[in-house]
C-alpha positions as CSV (number, residue, x, y, z in Angstrom):
1,M,114.4,115.6,113.6
2,D,116.0,113.5,110.8
3,R,118.7,114.6,108.5
4,R,116.3,115.5,105.6
5,R,114.2,117.9,107.8
6,V,117.4,119.4,109.4
7,A,118.8,120.1,105.9
8,W,115.6,121.7,104.8
9,K,115.3,123.8,108.0
10,R,118.6,125.4,107.0
11,L,117.1,126.4,103.7
12,R,113.7,127.7,104.8
13,D,114.8,131.4,105.2
14,E,117.0,131.5,102.2
15,T,116.1,132.7,98.7
16,R,115.9,130.3,95.9
17,K,118.0,130.8,92.8
18,D,115.0,131.9,90.8
19,G,114.2,134.6,93.3
20,T,111.2,132.9,95.0
21,E,111.1,132.1,98.6
22,T,111.7,128.6,99.9
23,L,108.8,126.7,101.6
24,E,108.2,127.2,105.3
25,L,108.9,124.1,107.4
26,G,105.6,122.5,108.2
27,P,103.9,119.2,108.6
28,M,104.6,116.0,106.9
29,S,103.9,116.1,103.1
30,I,102.1,112.7,103.2
31,R,101.0,110.8,106.2
32,L,99.2,107.5,106.3
33,E,98.1,105.8,109.5
34,N,96.6,102.3,109.6
35,V,95.0,102.7,106.1
36,T,93.0,99.8,104.7
37,K,91.1,99.4,101.5
38,C,89.2,96.3,100.5
39,Y,87.6,95.2,97.2
40,G,85.1,92.6,98.3
41,R,87.1,90.0,100.1
42,L,90.5,91.2,98.8
43,R,92.6,93.5,101.1
44,A,94.2,95.6,98.5
45,V,95.8,97.8,101.2
46,D,96.1,96.3,104.7
47,G,96.7,98.7,107.6
48,I,99.6,100.5,106.1
49,S,101.4,103.5,107.8
50,F,104.2,105.7,106.5
51,E,105.2,109.3,106.2
52,V,106.9,111.4,103.6
53,S,108.9,114.4,104.7
54,P,109.2,117.8,103.0
55,G,112.4,117.9,100.9
56,E,112.3,114.2,100.2
57,V,112.3,111.9,97.0
58,F,110.3,108.9,98.2
59,A,110.3,105.7,96.1
60,F,107.3,103.3,96.4
61,L,108.1,99.8,95.2
62,G,106.2,96.6,94.9
63,P,105.3,93.6,92.6
64,N,102.3,93.8,90.3
65,G,99.1,93.6,92.3
66,A,100.9,94.6,95.6
67,G,98.7,97.6,96.3
68,K,100.7,100.5,94.8
69,T,98.0,101.9,92.6
70,T,95.4,101.7,95.2
71,T,97.6,103.4,97.6
72,I,98.2,106.2,95.2
73,K,94.5,106.6,94.5
74,L,93.9,106.8,98.2
75,I,96.6,109.5,98.8
76,T,95.3,111.6,95.8
77,G,91.7,111.3,97.0
78,L,90.5,109.3,94.0
79,L,89.4,106.5,96.5
80,A,88.3,106.7,100.1
81,P,89.9,104.3,102.7
82,D,87.7,101.8,104.5
83,S,89.6,102.8,107.7
84,G,92.6,104.8,108.8
85,T,93.6,108.4,108.1
86,I,95.5,110.1,105.2
87,E,96.9,113.7,105.4
88,V,98.6,115.8,102.7
89,C,100.5,118.7,104.0
90,G,98.7,118.5,107.3
91,R,95.2,118.5,105.7
92,A,92.9,115.4,105.8
93,M,92.4,113.9,102.4
94,S,88.9,113.2,101.2
95,M,87.2,112.6,97.9
96,D,85.2,115.8,98.2
97,D,87.4,118.4,100.0
98,Q,89.7,120.3,97.7
99,T,92.0,121.8,100.5
100,A,94.3,118.8,100.5
101,K,94.1,118.1,96.8
102,V,95.3,121.5,95.7
103,Q,98.6,120.8,97.6
104,L,99.5,118.0,95.2
105,A,99.8,117.0,91.6
106,Y,99.5,113.5,90.2
107,V,101.0,112.1,87.0
108,P,99.6,108.6,86.3
109,D,101.4,105.9,84.4
110,Q,99.3,106.5,81.3
111,P,99.6,110.2,80.6
112,Y,96.4,111.8,79.2
113,L,96.2,114.8,76.9
114,Y,93.3,116.2,74.9
115,E,94.3,115.1,71.4
116,K,92.9,118.1,69.7
117,L,94.9,120.5,71.9
118,S,98.7,121.3,71.6
119,A,100.9,121.1,74.7
120,R,100.9,124.9,74.9
121,E,97.1,125.0,74.9
122,F,96.8,122.1,77.4
123,L,99.2,123.9,79.9
124,E,97.1,127.1,79.5
125,F,93.9,125.1,80.2
126,V,95.5,123.4,83.3
127,G,96.8,126.8,84.6
128,E,93.3,128.4,84.2
129,M,91.8,125.5,86.1
130,Y,94.1,126.2,89.0
131,G,93.2,129.9,88.9
132,L,96.6,131.2,87.8
133,D,96.9,134.5,86.0
134,S,97.9,134.6,82.3
135,G,101.3,136.1,83.1
136,T,102.1,133.2,85.6
137,I,100.8,130.6,83.2
138,E,102.9,132.0,80.3
139,A,106.1,132.2,82.4
140,R,105.8,128.8,84.0
141,S,104.7,127.2,80.8
142,R,107.8,128.6,79.1
143,H,110.1,127.5,81.9
144,Y,108.8,123.9,82.2
145,M,108.4,123.4,78.4
146,N,112.0,124.4,77.9
147,R,113.3,122.4,81.0
148,L,111.4,119.2,79.8
149,Q,112.2,119.7,76.2
150,V,108.5,120.1,75.2
151,A,109.0,123.5,73.4
152,P,110.1,121.9,70.1
153,F,106.6,120.3,69.7
154,A,104.6,122.7,71.9
155,D,102.3,123.8,69.1
156,Q,101.6,120.4,67.5
157,L,98.4,118.7,68.3
158,A,98.8,116.0,71.0
159,E,97.4,113.3,68.7
160,S,100.8,113.2,67.0
161,Y,102.8,112.8,70.2
162,S,104.8,109.6,71.2
163,H,104.3,108.3,74.8
164,G,107.5,110.0,75.9
165,M,106.3,113.4,74.5
166,K,103.0,113.0,76.3
167,Q,104.8,112.1,79.5
168,R,106.9,115.3,79.5
169,A,104.0,117.5,78.5
170,V,101.8,116.1,81.3
171,L,104.6,116.5,83.8
172,A,105.1,120.1,82.8
173,A,101.4,120.7,83.3
174,A,101.5,119.0,86.7
175,L,104.2,121.4,87.9
176,L,102.4,124.7,86.8
177,H,100.8,125.4,90.2
178,E,104.0,124.5,92.0
179,P,102.5,121.7,94.1
180,K,104.1,120.9,97.4
181,V,103.7,117.2,96.7
182,L,104.3,115.6,93.3
183,I,103.0,112.1,92.9
184,V,104.3,110.2,89.8
185,D,103.5,106.6,88.7
186,E,106.2,105.1,86.4
187,P,107.6,108.5,85.4
188,M,110.4,107.2,83.3
189,V,108.4,104.8,81.0
190,G,108.7,105.8,77.3
191,L,111.5,108.5,78.0
192,D,114.8,108.4,76.2
193,P,118.1,108.5,78.2
194,R,118.4,112.3,78.0
195,S,114.9,112.9,79.1
196,V,115.4,110.4,82.0
197,R,118.4,112.4,83.2
198,I,116.4,115.7,83.0
199,V,113.5,114.3,85.0
200,K,115.8,112.8,87.6
201,E,117.5,116.2,88.0
202,L,114.2,118.0,88.2
203,F,112.9,115.7,90.9
204,R,116.1,116.2,92.9
205,E,116.0,119.9,92.6
206,R,112.4,120.0,93.8
207,A,113.3,118.0,96.9
208,D,116.3,120.2,97.6
209,A,113.9,123.3,97.4
210,G,111.6,121.7,100.1
211,F,109.0,120.0,98.0
212,S,108.3,116.3,98.0
213,V,108.3,113.7,95.2
214,F,106.4,110.4,95.8
215,M,107.5,108.1,93.0
216,S,106.0,104.6,92.2
217,T,108.2,102.7,89.9
218,H,109.4,99.2,88.7
219,T,112.7,100.8,87.6
220,L,114.8,99.9,90.6
221,D,118.0,101.6,89.2
222,I,116.1,105.0,89.2
223,A,114.8,104.5,92.8
224,E,118.3,103.5,93.9
225,S,119.9,106.6,92.3
226,I,117.6,109.4,93.4
227,A,115.4,108.3,96.3
228,D,116.1,109.5,99.9
229,R,113.9,106.7,101.2
230,I,112.2,103.6,99.8
231,A,109.2,101.8,100.8
232,I,108.3,98.3,99.6
233,I,104.7,97.1,99.6
234,N,103.7,93.4,99.1
235,H,100.3,91.7,99.6
236,G,98.9,95.1,100.6
237,R,101.4,95.6,103.5
238,I,104.5,97.7,103.9
239,I,107.3,95.1,104.4
240,A,110.2,97.6,104.4
241,C,110.7,101.3,104.7
242,G,113.9,103.3,105.0
243,T,117.0,104.5,103.3
244,L,118.9,102.1,101.0
245,E,121.4,101.5,103.7
246,E,118.6,100.6,106.2
247,L,117.1,98.3,103.6
248,K,120.5,96.6,103.1
249,A,120.8,96.1,106.9
250,R,117.5,94.2,106.8
251,A,118.6,91.9,104.0
252,K,120.7,88.8,104.6
253,R,123.7,90.2,103.1
254,E,124.7,93.5,101.3
255,H,122.8,93.8,98.0
256,R,121.9,96.1,95.2
257,L,118.3,97.3,95.5
258,E,117.1,94.8,92.9
259,D,118.5,91.9,95.1
260,I,116.9,93.3,98.2
261,F,113.5,93.8,96.4
262,L,113.5,90.2,95.1
263,E,114.5,88.8,98.5
264,L,111.8,90.7,100.4
265,T,109.0,90.0,97.9
266,Q,109.4,86.3,97.3
267,P,106.0,84.6,96.5
268,D,104.3,83.4,99.7
269,P,101.1,81.3,98.9
270,E,100.0,81.6,102.6
271,A,100.2,85.4,102.6
272,E,98.2,85.5,99.3
273,A,95.5,83.3,100.8
274,A,95.3,85.4,104.0
275,R,95.1,88.6,102.0
276,S,92.0,87.4,100.2
277,S,90.1,86.8,103.5
278,V,88.5,89.9,105.2
279,V,88.4,89.5,108.9
């Protein structure tokens, strides 16, 4: 058992600061095994395998067109793989079955809100979709709106929000049902430095409480500062996965994450050509 799961095992019978129980130690939060997805002759995802443990912030990096968005859509059940298996919290993911989907929340890179609803109304709507009672919706909405600094504009219509305001409101809504797995795509885009700090702290706190955060980002400094492990995808394949120290060991010399990323993802015309051919 690795150090993350050992640390979480010590916490499983303790009471969290807010009085709720910690999660019971269970299966991997996310598990992909030999997953492939093709669009015509293009292998967007090519036989990838990795796991995300409970209690982990997992950063998913890659150049534009590397397969990050397709991988996220596969994990969240928005796409079906051509081959391979995907599990979320021990449950097989599919496009139709809701048992795995209810375990997670997904915040895309372009946050969407109904423009004629306020943030407060939107959170109430999301909470009702998840079957939460009114008291739980009110308490959790208040908590996350305050935590993410949504409260000052909570009763304004979303049509007046900046990108950063929408991002915070959508993240608050995603956390309402206390998902075991939070999947976020470019979570820091449009946020001011104070909001970035708040979101980073929130991700770390959720991981420390036994939840998992899967974060796709181009902001390498963010990944370097909060991720327990980092995976790099290129040409549809996982080319590196491990802690920052493990990734440094693979590089030619000790680097910052930015240098490691650039070294491992250098353009390769032969790999691009091979990726476009479906065997």
